[in-house]
C-alpha positions as CSV (number, residue, x, y, z in Angstrom):
1,M,5.4,0.1,31.3
2,T,4.8,-2.6,28.3
3,Q,7.2,-5.4,27.1
4,P,8.5,-4.7,23.5
5,L,6.7,-6.6,21.0
6,L,9.5,-9.0,19.4
7,K,9.0,-10.5,16.2
8,A,8.5,-14.2,16.0
9,F,8.6,-14.6,12.5
10,R,11.1,-13.1,10.1
11,E,10.8,-15.1,6.8
12,G,9.9,-12.6,4.4
13,T,8.1,-10.6,6.6
14,H,8.4,-9.5,9.8
15,R,5.5,-10.4,12.2
16,L,4.6,-11.3,15.5
17,V,3.4,-15.0,15.1
18,P,3.9,-17.2,11.8
19,P,1.0,-16.9,9.1
20,A,-0.3,-20.9,10.3
21,Q,-1.0,-19.4,13.9
22,T,-2.4,-16.2,12.7
23,L,-4.8,-18.8,9.8
24,A,-5.7,-20.8,13.0
25,R,-6.6,-17.6,15.0
26,L,-9.0,-16.0,12.0
27,A,-10.6,-19.6,11.1
28,P,-13.5,-19.2,13.2
29,H,-14.1,-15.9,12.3
30,L,-14.4,-15.8,8.4
31,A,-18.3,-16.1,8.3
32,A,-18.2,-13.2,10.1
33,F,-16.3,-11.4,8.1
34,G,-18.7,-12.7,5.2
35,I,-15.7,-14.5,3.6
36,T,-16.8,-17.7,1.6
37,R,-13.9,-18.8,-0.2
38,V,-10.3,-18.5,-0.6
39,A,-8.5,-19.7,-3.7
40,D,-5.2,-20.6,-4.9
41,V,-4.5,-19.1,-8.3
42,T,-0.9,-19.3,-8.5
43,G,-1.1,-22.3,-11.2
44,L,-2.9,-19.6,-13.7
45,D,0.4,-18.0,-14.6
46,V,3.9,-19.4,-14.8
47,I,5.7,-17.7,-12.0
48,G,5.3,-20.0,-9.4
49,L,5.2,-17.6,-6.5
50,P,1.9,-18.8,-4.0
51,V,-1.0,-16.0,-4.9
52,V,-4.9,-16.2,-3.8
53,M,-8.1,-14.6,-3.8
54,V,-10.5,-14.0,-1.1
55,C,-14.0,-13.8,-2.0
56,R,-16.5,-11.7,0.2
57,P,-19.8,-11.4,-2.0
58,N,-21.9,-9.1,0.0
59,S,-19.0,-6.6,0.4
60,A,-19.5,-2.6,0.2
61,S,-16.1,-2.2,-1.5
62,L,-14.0,-5.3,-3.3
63,A,-15.6,-8.5,-3.4
64,V,-12.2,-9.9,-4.2
65,S,-9.4,-9.8,-2.2
66,Q,-5.6,-10.7,-3.1
67,G,-2.5,-12.0,-1.2
68,K,0.4,-13.1,-1.8
69,G,3.7,-14.5,0.0
70,L,6.8,-17.4,-0.4
71,T,4.4,-19.9,1.0
72,A,0.8,-20.8,0.8
73,D,0.3,-20.1,4.5
74,T,1.6,-16.6,4.0
75,A,0.0,-15.8,1.0
76,R,-3.5,-17.0,2.9
77,A,-2.9,-15.1,5.6
78,S,-2.1,-12.0,3.6
79,G,-5.2,-12.3,1.8
80,L,-7.5,-13.0,4.1
81,M,-6.1,-9.7,6.3
82,E,-6.7,-7.7,3.2
83,S,-9.9,-8.6,3.3
84,I,-10.9,-8.6,7.1
85,E,-9.2,-4.9,7.1
86,S,-11.9,-3.7,4.3
87,F,-14.9,-5.6,6.3
88,H,-13.7,-3.4,8.8
89,A,-13.5,-0.1,7.0
90,E,-16.6,-0.7,5.4
91,T,-18.7,-1.5,9.0
92,I,-17.1,1.3,11.1
93,D,-19.6,1.5,14.3
94,L,-17.5,4.4,15.9
95,P,-18.8,7.8,16.7
96,L,-19.3,10.2,14.4
97,K,-20.1,13.6,14.0
98,L,-21.7,16.1,11.0
99,A,-20.2,19.5,11.3
100,S,-18.2,21.8,8.9
101,Y,-14.9,22.4,9.8
102,R,-15.4,25.7,10.9
103,E,-18.1,24.7,13.6
104,L,-15.7,21.6,14.7
105,S,-12.5,23.4,15.0
106,R,-14.4,25.9,17.9
107,A,-14.3,22.4,20.4
108,Y,-12.2,20.1,19.0
109,R,-8.8,19.4,17.3
110,V,-9.4,19.0,13.6
111,V,-6.7,17.8,11.3
112,D,-5.0,20.4,9.1
113,V,-7.2,20.0,6.0
114,A,-4.8,21.8,3.5
115,A,-2.5,19.2,4.1
116,L,-5.1,16.3,3.0
117,P,-4.9,14.5,-0.4
118,R,-7.3,16.5,-2.4
119,F,-8.9,16.0,-5.9
120,S,-9.7,18.4,-8.7
121,V,-13.6,18.2,-8.0
122,S,-13.4,18.3,-4.6
123,A,-16.6,20.5,-2.6
124,F,-14.9,21.0,0.3
125,H,-15.0,24.7,2.1
126,E,-15.3,25.4,5.6
127,H,-18.5,25.8,5.9
128,H,-19.4,22.4,4.0
129,R,-21.1,20.0,6.6
130,L,-19.4,16.5,6.4
131,L,-19.1,13.4,8.7
132,W,-16.0,13.5,10.9
133,V,-14.2,10.5,13.1
134,E,-11.5,10.9,15.9
135,G,-8.3,9.4,15.8
136,H,-5.2,9.3,17.9
137,D,-1.8,11.6,16.8
138,L,1.1,9.7,17.7
139,L,3.4,12.3,17.5
140,H,1.8,14.5,20.0
141,D,0.1,11.5,21.6
142,E,-3.6,13.7,21.7
143,P,-7.1,13.3,19.8
144,V,-7.6,14.6,16.4
145,W,-10.7,14.4,14.0
146,V,-10.5,13.7,10.6
147,P,-13.0,13.2,7.7
148,Y,-14.7,9.9,8.0
149,E,-14.5,9.7,4.2
150,M,-10.9,9.0,4.2
151,V,-11.9,6.3,6.6
152,H,-14.4,4.1,5.5
153,T,-14.6,2.1,2.3
154,N,-18.4,1.6,2.1
155,Y,-18.7,2.5,-1.5
156,T,-22.6,1.7,-1.8
157,L,-24.8,4.9,-2.6
158,P,-26.0,7.2,-1.4
159,L,-22.4,7.8,-0.2
160,P,-22.8,9.7,3.6
161,A,-23.2,13.4,3.9
162,G,-20.9,15.7,2.9
163,S,-19.4,13.1,0.5
164,G,-17.0,14.1,-2.3
165,S,-14.5,16.4,-0.4
166,F,-11.6,14.3,-0.3
167,V,-9.8,11.5,-2.1
168,M,-11.4,8.3,-0.7
169,S,-9.3,4.9,-1.2
170,S,-8.2,2.6,0.9
171,N,-4.1,4.1,1.5
172,G,-3.5,3.3,5.1
173,L,-5.6,0.9,5.7
174,A,-4.0,-2.3,7.6
175,S,-4.5,-5.1,9.7
176,G,-2.3,-6.9,12.0
177,N,-2.0,-9.2,14.7
178,H,-1.8,-6.9,17.1
179,L,-2.4,-2.7,17.2
180,L,1.1,-1.9,16.5
181,E,1.7,-4.4,13.7
182,A,-1.4,-3.1,11.9
183,I,0.1,0.4,12.7
184,S,3.6,-0.5,11.2
185,H,1.9,-1.9,8.3
186,G,-0.2,1.3,7.2
187,I,2.5,3.8,7.7
188,C,4.9,2.0,5.8
189,E,1.6,1.8,3.1
190,V,1.3,5.6,3.0
191,V,5.0,6.0,2.9
192,E,5.2,3.5,-0.4
193,R,2.3,4.9,-2.0
194,D,3.7,9.0,-1.4
195,A,7.1,7.7,-2.4
196,T,6.1,5.8,-5.8
197,T,4.1,9.1,-6.5
198,L,6.8,11.5,-6.1
199,W,9.3,9.1,-8.0
200,R,6.9,9.3,-11.1
201,A,6.7,13.2,-10.5
202,G,10.6,13.1,-10.7
203,G,10.6,11.2,-13.9
204,G,9.8,8.1,-13.0
205,A,12.5,5.6,-14.3
206,E,14.2,8.4,-15.8
207,V,15.5,9.5,-12.3
208,P,19.2,9.3,-12.3
209,G,20.8,6.2,-10.2
210,S,17.5,5.0,-8.8
211,R,17.5,2.0,-10.9
212,V,18.8,-1.0,-8.6
213,D,21.4,-3.5,-9.5
214,L,19.6,-6.9,-9.2
215,D,23.0,-8.4,-8.8
216,T,23.6,-6.7,-5.7
217,V,20.5,-8.1,-4.0
218,D,21.9,-10.2,-0.7
219,D,18.5,-10.7,0.5
220,P,18.2,-14.7,0.3
221,A,14.0,-14.4,0.3
222,C,14.3,-11.9,-3.1
223,R,16.7,-13.8,-4.8
224,R,14.5,-16.7,-4.4
225,V,11.7,-14.6,-6.5
226,L,14.1,-13.4,-8.6
227,A,15.0,-16.9,-9.5
228,L,11.5,-17.6,-10.1
229,Y,11.1,-14.9,-12.7
230,E,14.2,-15.7,-14.5
231,A,13.3,-19.0,-14.6
232,A,9.4,-18.0,-16.1
233,G,11.1,-16.2,-18.6
234,V,9.8,-12.8,-17.0
235,A,12.1,-9.8,-17.2
236,V,12.4,-7.5,-13.7
237,G,13.3,-4.2,-13.2
238,V,13.4,-2.2,-9.6
239,W,13.6,1.2,-8.9
240,D,14.3,2.5,-5.5
241,T,12.1,5.4,-4.7
242,T,13.0,5.6,-1.1
243,T,12.5,9.6,0.0
244,E,13.8,11.8,2.7
245,L,11.4,9.8,5.2
246,G,14.1,7.4,5.0
247,L,11.8,4.1,4.9
248,P,13.3,2.1,2.0
249,S,10.6,1.7,-0.9
250,F,10.7,0.2,-4.0
251,L,8.9,0.3,-7.5
252,C,9.1,-3.4,-9.5
253,L,8.0,-4.0,-13.0
254,I,7.5,-7.2,-14.9
255,V,6.9,-8.1,-18.1
256,D,7.5,-11.5,-20.0
257,S,11.2,-11.2,-21.8
258,K,9.7,-12.2,-25.1
259,P,6.2,-11.5,-26.3
260,D,4.2,-14.6,-27.1
261,P,1.5,-14.3,-29.5
262,F,-0.3,-17.5,-28.1
263,R,-0.4,-15.7,-24.6
264,P,-0.3,-12.4,-24.5
265,L,0.5,-11.3,-20.7
266,Y,0.3,-8.1,-19.0
267,A,3.5,-5.5,-17.9
268,T,2.8,-5.0,-14.0
269,E,4.0,-3.2,-11.1
270,G,4.1,-3.7,-7.3
271,M,5.7,-1.5,-4.6
272,G,7.0,-1.9,-1.2
273,C,8.1,-0.6,1.8
274,H,9.4,-1.1,5.0
275,P,12.1,-0.4,7.4
276,D,14.0,-3.5,6.5
277,R,15.0,-3.0,2.8
278,G,15.2,-6.6,2.2
279,V,11.4,-6.8,3.1
280,A,10.4,-3.5,1.2
281,L,12.1,-5.0,-1.6
282,L,10.4,-8.6,-1.4
283,R,6.8,-6.7,-1.3
284,A,7.8,-5.1,-4.4
285,L,8.7,-8.2,-6.3
286,T,5.5,-10.1,-4.8
287,E,3.2,-7.5,-5.3
288,A,4.0,-7.1,-9.3
289,A,3.5,-11.1,-9.3
290,Q,0.3,-10.7,-7.4
291,S,-0.9,-8.1,-9.9
292,R,0.2,-10.1,-12.9
293,L,-2.6,-13.1,-11.8
294,T,-5.0,-10.3,-10.9
295,F,-5.4,-9.4,-14.6
296,I,-5.0,-13.2,-15.2
297,A,-7.9,-14.0,-13.0
298,G,-9.7,-11.0,-14.2
299,S,-11.4,-11.2,-11.3
300,R,-11.4,-7.9,-9.3
301,D,-13.9,-5.5,-9.3
302,D,-12.5,-2.3,-9.4
303,G,-11.2,-1.9,-13.0
304,G,-13.4,-1.5,-16.2
305,R,-12.4,-3.4,-19.3
306,D,-9.9,-0.8,-20.7
307,R,-8.0,-0.8,-18.0
308,F,-7.5,-4.5,-18.9
309,E,-7.0,-3.7,-22.3
310,R,-4.5,-0.8,-21.5
311,V,-2.0,-3.1,-19.7
312,R,-2.1,-6.2,-21.9
313,H,-1.7,-3.9,-25.0
314,P,1.4,-4.9,-27.4
315,D,2.3,-1.1,-27.3
316,Y,2.3,-1.0,-23.3
317,V,4.1,-4.4,-23.0
318,Q,6.8,-3.4,-25.5
319,Q,7.3,0.1,-23.9
320,G,7.7,-2.0,-20.4
321,R,10.2,-4.2,-22.1
322,A,12.4,-1.5,-23.3
323,Q,12.2,0.6,-20.1
324,I,13.8,-2.8,-18.0
325,A,16.1,-3.4,-21.2
326,H,17.5,0.4,-20.5
327,L,19.8,0.7,-17.8
328,G,19.9,4.4,-18.2
329,G,22.9,5.2,-16.4
330,P,24.7,4.5,-12.7
331,L,22.9,1.5,-10.9
332,R,22.5,1.6,-7.4
333,D,23.7,-1.1,-5.3
334,F,21.0,-3.0,-2.9
335,R,23.6,-3.1,-0.1
336,H,24.0,0.4,-0.1
337,I,20.7,1.6,0.8
338,R,19.5,2.4,4.5
339,S,18.3,-0.5,6.0
340,G,17.2,-0.5,9.7
341,G,14.8,-3.2,10.7
342,G,14.6,-3.5,14.2
343,D,14.0,-6.8,16.6
344,T,10.6,-5.5,17.9
345,L,7.8,-3.6,16.0
346,D,8.4,-0.6,18.5
347,E,11.6,0.0,17.2
348,D,9.8,0.0,13.3
349,V,7.1,2.1,14.4
350,A,9.9,4.5,16.4
351,R,12.2,4.8,13.4
352,A,9.4,5.4,11.0
353,L,7.9,8.4,13.2
354,D,11.4,10.0,13.6
355,G,12.0,10.0,10.3
356,L,8.3,11.4,9.5
357,R,9.2,14.0,12.1
358,S,12.4,15.1,10.8
359,A,11.0,15.4,7.4
360,G,8.6,18.2,8.9
361,M,5.4,15.9,9.4
362,D,3.7,17.3,12.1
363,R,0.9,14.4,12.6
364,V,0.7,10.5,12.1
365,I,-3.0,10.0,13.0
366,V,-4.5,6.2,13.6
367,V,-7.9,5.4,13.7
368,D,-8.2,2.0,15.6
369,L,-11.1,0.3,13.8
370,S,-10.4,-2.9,15.5
371,K,-14.0,-5.0,16.8
372,T,-14.0,-6.8,19.8
373,G,-14.0,-10.9,19.9
374,L,-12.8,-10.9,16.5
375,D,-9.1,-11.4,17.3
376,V,-7.3,-9.1,14.8
377,A,-6.3,-5.6,14.7
378,V,-7.6,-3.2,12.0
379,V,-6.5,0.6,11.6
380,R,-6.5,3.5,9.2
381,V,-3.2,5.7,8.9
382,I,-3.7,9.4,7.9
383,I,-0.3,11.2,7.8
384,P,-1.3,14.8,6.4
385,G,1.2,16.5,4.0
386,L,2.0,13.1,2.3
387,E,1.0,12.3,-1.7
388,S,-1.7,9.9,-2.4
389,V,-1.7,7.3,-5.0
390,D,-1.6,9.4,-8.5
391,D,-3.9,7.4,-10.4
392,V,-7.0,8.3,-8.4
393,P,-9.7,10.1,-10.5
394,G,-9.0,13.5,-10.4
395,F,-5.5,13.6,-8.5
396,V,-4.3,16.9,-7.6
397,P,-0.6,16.8,-6.6
398,G,0.5,17.9,-3.2
399,P,3.5,20.4,-2.5
400,R,5.8,17.8,-2.3
401,A,5.1,16.3,-5.7
402,R,4.6,19.9,-7.4
403,A,8.0,20.7,-6.2
404,R,9.3,17.2,-7.7
405,R,7.9,18.2,-11.0
406,A,9.3,21.8,-11.0
407,A,13.0,20.3,-10.3
408,R,12.4,18.0,-12.9
409,G,11.5,20.9,-15.4
410,A,14.2,22.8,-13.8
411,G,16.8,19.8,-14.9
412,R,15.4,19.7,-18.6
413,A,16.0,23.7,-19.3
């Protein structure tokens, strides 16, 4: 019987080892990953929260990744791990099968494709031949085949055979110091994206009682970041997006408190999910600052100029400012939000799986993308039945998002 994996680092995030130890272990492999530079871009903004950009020029997806954290080491580890997990998903060396759903399901367990995120121009039908890769279902402890295009991130053209059937994104792609750490992070990301999509489908900031009273936040790390925002003159709004899955999830919106015509900046969001509500909120708070710096640096290559112009447009920024200023009903006490982060990673994963099972999810599929000798665990987590991010081109809401929209419409009637 294996020993439970105790968390040895709990300063703003829960990890098996401190960030400095992760950095030391990764350093010999950076050339193999194609990483050429880690740049500290914190000083480009006035907030002061450590943010880095990691450059991988020969990437087949994003050439620049970002990282953030309470300290410089945490930010570097965050950025490197994001870049490294993308490398793994671009260079998958697992066996693949080219088959239609009908052909493959005759001999193997295949994911319920009807429960996967779809988009409006999907080419999929049960006789359409596409590539599949084998994953492992944690709920039933058995192998399951999933569409390869939901696992890889090699976006160079031409795309693999059968592409254009399912949503291609990085949702659920995660890394860690151990396989279980990566799995925990991947599950939280998929749940976070689902929670945000459902919250928006239900009305977003208009959802009654979802706004968090920041005066009730008692987590020291979160209070530290909120103090940085206040000192920088940045207004903050936070909403509790937690769903019936039970994992605390938040969305954070930040915008300059007062408009500055000489330095017009962006209204940006951050999301976070974790069994521990403090870690979940911190992820949302820090991601909002990272997003703002990403726009300021202008270094990401997955968005056109129109996206940059939209989030900096005076009307958009003023809308965000007004949204934060308008409390809109009763506020939620942060201390009353369920929290259950354990002392071990085993506990965190078990709690997440229990919540998913209780909510009716039948599978939690993990594709292990780790490579021998590179000292990092990388996985892709796929949870059929959960929603994808709602800002992908051609997004089609699934049953849960449609139910939220219907409930919202009924409430207005």
